[in-house]
N, C-alpha and C positions, 0 to 999 in steps of 0.2 A: 549559419543554418536557418533554414526555413521550415517551420513546423506546422503540420496540420493533425488535428485531433478530433475525437468524437467520444462520447461517453454514454453508458445506459445503466440503470441501477433499477432493481426490481425486489419486492419483498419477497418473492418466491411463491410456493403453493401451499406452505404450512403455517408460516408466520403471518401475522396481521400488519404488524408495523416493520419499517424498515429502519434498521440501526447502522446501516452503511451510510457513509458519506464520503464525497470526493470534491476537490478543487481541480479547476484547469484553468490556469491564469498564464497564457504566453506571453504577455507583456512582461511579467516579472521572471516568466521560466519556471514556475513552481506547478507541479502535478502531484497529487497525492491521492490515495484511497485509504479509507479508515473503516474499521470493522468494530462496531461498540458491542460490549457485553456489560450486562446487569440487569437487575429486576426492574419491573415497571417500565418506564420509558427512558432509564437511566443511560442504556448503552447508546441510545440516540443522541443525548445529551453529549455524552463523552466522544463520539465520533466526531459530531459538528464541532465540538469545542476543539478538537486536535487539528482539523483541518482549517478552520478559521484562524486560530492562533498562529499556526504555522504560516498562513498567507501573510498575516499581520507582521510578523517577525521578519519574513523575506522582504516585505515592503520596506519596513523600517532600516532594516540593515543597508538598502540601498541608497538610503539618505545619510548615512554615517560612515567615516573613515577609520580605519584601523581598529576594527572591531576587537575588543579584547577576548581573549580565552576566558572562560568561566572557571571557578575553583576547581570543578570537578572533571575538567578537561584532563584526559590520561595520555595524550599523543598530541604531537604537531600535526595541525591539519591545514591544509590550503585554505585560502579565505572562502570560497563557496562552500567547501565543506565544514568551515567553522560556523557559517549562516545556518547550514541546514540542520546541524547537531543541536545547537543552540536554540533555534527555534522549536524542535522536537522537545528538548529538555523543558523549555518554557511551557509548553503544552502539557507535559506530564506534571510539573509543579502545579499549573492551575486545575487540572482536572482533580489531581489528588487532594487540592485544598478545598475544592468544591464539594468532594465526597465525604470531607471531614466535618464539614459544616452543615451540610443538610441530611437528614436523615433517609429521605427519599432518593439520595444519590450514592448511599453507603454501598461500597464495593464495587462501583461502576469503573469501566476501564475500556481500553480501546487498542486494538492493533493499528499499524500505520505503515504503509510503504509510499516513499515519495522519491521522486527525481527532479532534479534541480538543473536548468539549463544555465550555465553562466559561462559563454564561450570565453576560451576554448575547452572549458572543463563542463562534463556532464557527470553530477555526483548523485548517487544512489543512496538512500538511508532506509532501515527499516526497524521496526521492533514488532515482534509476533508474527503471525503465519500468513498475513497478507502478502502476495507476492509480486515480483516483477520479472516479465519473460522479454528475452531479446530474439526477435525473429528477423533472420537474415536470408533471403533468398528461399531454398528449401530446407532451413535448419531452423530449430527452436532451442533455445537455452534458458533454463531458469537460472536467473541471476541470483536470487536471493535464497538464503536457507531459512527455513521454518524455525522460529524459536518455539518450538512445542517438544512434547514428551515423546510423541510417536517418531519426530525427525531425529531426536537422539537415537533413538532405538533403530531407524534405518541407518542411520551413519555408522552404528556398532554392529551392522549386519544381522539385526535380531528380526526385522520384518522387511519384507519386499515393498518397493516404492508403490506397487500397484495396490498394495492391502492399505496404504496410509489411511486413506478416506473412509475406510469401513471399520477401523480400529475403535474399540470401545473407549480408548483414551484419546481420540482425536482432538478433542475440544480443549485438553489441556495444554495451555500456553505456557511456557516458561518466563516470557517477558511481555508486558503490556504496559501502556501509558496508564497512568492513574493509579496504579496499585499500591507503589512505593513513592516516598518521597524524591527519590532519584532513579534514573533508569539509564540502563547500558545501551547506547545506540549503535547498531551496526553501519558503518559507513563505508563507501568503496566508490572509486572513480571508474567510470564506463566508458569505453571507446565506441562512439557511434558513427556511422558513415551513411552516404546517401542510400536511400532505399529500405533502410533498417525501419522495423516496427517495433515499439514497445507496447506491452501489455501490463497494465497495472491491475490488479484483481483482488477481491476477496476471496475467502475459501468457500464461498458459495458456488463460484465459478471452478475453482481450481479442483475441487473435490469431485464434481460430476462431468467435467469435459477434459478428457486427456490432453497433454502437451501437442501431440502429433495432430489431434483434431482441431485445436485451436489454430494451428499453423495452417492446416487446409482450408478452414474457412475464413481466416483473414486473406489468405491468397486468392481464395476462390470468389471474392467479390470485387476484384478489378480496381481496387483502390476506393471503394466507396465504404468510407470508416463506419459511418452511421449504421449501414446494413449489416456489416461486420459485427459490431458490437450487440445490435439487435439479435443477429444470429447465435451469438455466443450464449446471450441471456436467455433465448428461447430454447436452445438445446439442454441448458442447466434445467429449466423448468419442465421440459418434457421428460427428464429423468427424475423427476419427483420435487425439484425446486424444494429442498429441505430446508433451505437457508436463505437469507437474503442474499443477493448477488450483484454485483458490480463490476463492470467492465470499462476500463479507460485505455484507449487506443491512441498511440501516437505515432506520426509518420514523419522520418526525417527527410527532408527534401534539400535539393542544392539551391542555395540561395541565390 
């Protein structure tokens, strides 16, 4: 596979600082978006710790053979999935430790969505409500399911999907990095093919730009990934920009 990518992030129209962070490292095959939470600047600290530590873990795993499963592993994972999950768990441990040691970091945490290209596998992992979408031709699919209270209500049929972003309980996530000493990482293998696009984003984008509109805007830029990311961010800001907003767009090309 050959990968092209672009990314854009913006604090939005309401908040002064940007607590989102992302990594895009095609050499390692790791891409991720994190959305921090916490008082003062601690959310920003947590999100940057998450993506930096994940990138370091993937780089380190590339030099190690027969990476062992951690004690908290509960399933037999493929080697790429194991690398990704253990990198996220390490980030969780470090963020939690920092939150316990420094008063100004108390209560900080972050969501995270990541995709790891380790041919022939493409692995997706996430914690929280940052999302990954798969765009193929004229279709868009939300690959990840939010770890949030309103998503649980949606799955139970108690709320329509269109009403998720306006719910007063929207910001209650049921999983995040740094909140507890351990974290349950949801991981899956994704089948991708030539021409596919992947969007990794924080909820500042997915709350304000509907799925079908994401599809139209990406397809309407004729392969200009930078323009597509900027268009997505601008549209979220035109609708109020109530939160930090990050879009990381990946295109799968034929090698």
